[in-house]
N, C-alpha and C positions, 0 to 999 in steps of 0.2 A: 498092738503091734502095728507098725507102719504098713499101709497097704502097698501091694506091689503095683507096678505101673499100669497093668491092665485093669485091675480092680479100681484103682484111683480114677482112671479115665472113664470107666463105665459108671461109677458112682457120680462123678462130677457131671457127666452127660445127663444123668437123671435129674440132678439138682438144677442144672442150667435149663433143661427143658421144662421142668416144673415152673421155674422163675419166669421163663418166656411166656408160658400159658398164663401165669398170674398177672404179669404186667399187661398182657393183651386182654385181660378180663375174660379169658376162655375157661369157663367153669368146668366143662366136660374135659377139656384138655388138661387142666390141673389135676382133676380127680383121678385120672388114669395113672398118675404117678404115686398115688396114696394107697396104702394097704386098706382093704375094706373091713378091717377088724373093728369090733365094737370097743376095743380098748386102745385104739390108736390115739395118740396125744398130740395136740396142737396148742402151743402156748404163744400168744402174741404179746405185744407191749402194753396193751390196755389193761386196766385193773380187772376187768371182767373177762378177759380173753384167755380162758382156760376151757378148751374143748376136748371132749372125749367121744371118740367114735366118728365115723365118716359123716353121719347126718349132721352132727353138731359142727364139724369142720366145714361142711358144705354151707350151712347157714352163716358161718363166720366169713367165708370167702364171698358170699353174696353181699354181706354187709360191707366188707372192704370195698368191693367193686361199686356198690351204690354210693358210698361216701367219698369216692375219689373221681376226679375228672380225668386224670392222666397219671400213669405210674411208670417208673423205670428203676433199674438197679445198676449199681457199679459194684463188682466183686473186688475184694481185696485179698489179704492174706488168708490162707486156709491150710488145714492139715486133714489128711484122710487116713484113718486106721481101719483095720479089719481083722476079724477072726472067723474063719469058716464062711458061713453065709450071712454074717452080720457085719455091717460097716458103720462107722460114725465119723462125722465131719464137724469140725469147728472152724468158724471163719468170721471175717469182718466183711461187711457190705455197707453200701450207702443207698438208702431209698430216697428217690426223688419223686415227689407227688405234687399234683395240682389239686387243691381242695377248695372248692368254692371260688375259683379264680385266683387263689393265692398259692404261690409255689413254696414248698417246704423241702428241706433236705434233712434227713435223719441218719446219723451214724448208728449202725446197728451191729450186734453180734448174733451169730446164729449157730445153733447146734442141731444136727440132724442125725437120726439113727435110721438106717435102712436095712432091709432084709432081702436077700435074693430068693425069689420064688419063681420056679419054672423058667429059669434063665433071665429073669427081669428083676432089677433092683426097685423096691418099693419103699416109700417113706413110711415108717411106723411111728416116728416121733419127731416133732419139729418144735424148737424153742427159740424165739427171737427176743432179744432184749436190747436196751439202749444203755450205754454207759451213763453214769450219773454225772452231769456236767459240772456240778459244783464241787466234786471231789478232786482235789489237786493230785497231780502226778506224784508218784512215789509215796502216796498216802493210802493206807489200806481201808480207811473209813472217812466219810465226810466229816468235816469239822465245823 
């Protein structure tokens, strides 16, 4: 069900603040928006980037920060839905990074699940992916 305006604003505020901490390489700042659960899920774009639990996510964030010189995001289309104290967001974003002096731009898709605990929205699951560039528009599979 589509989230009401208040829920959408709160959820997007959480996601935006997490993203701000991420691009600032503020580990503690990013972690405060993540649920401390042992079964929290973080899936990145790399083949090995499947993390379960806060400690694994923390290691992934440290790796991301160590392997990038500069990071920024541009947010695009998104939709926010909610039921009770659970919300989920799907959206497009563009990651800009400087890696070893080289600038890269990555179009990405993101799905985030959040749970409201003690009045605060926390990320319990995050999945980022990249569209397959060789798949043509209006085609369901690469050819």
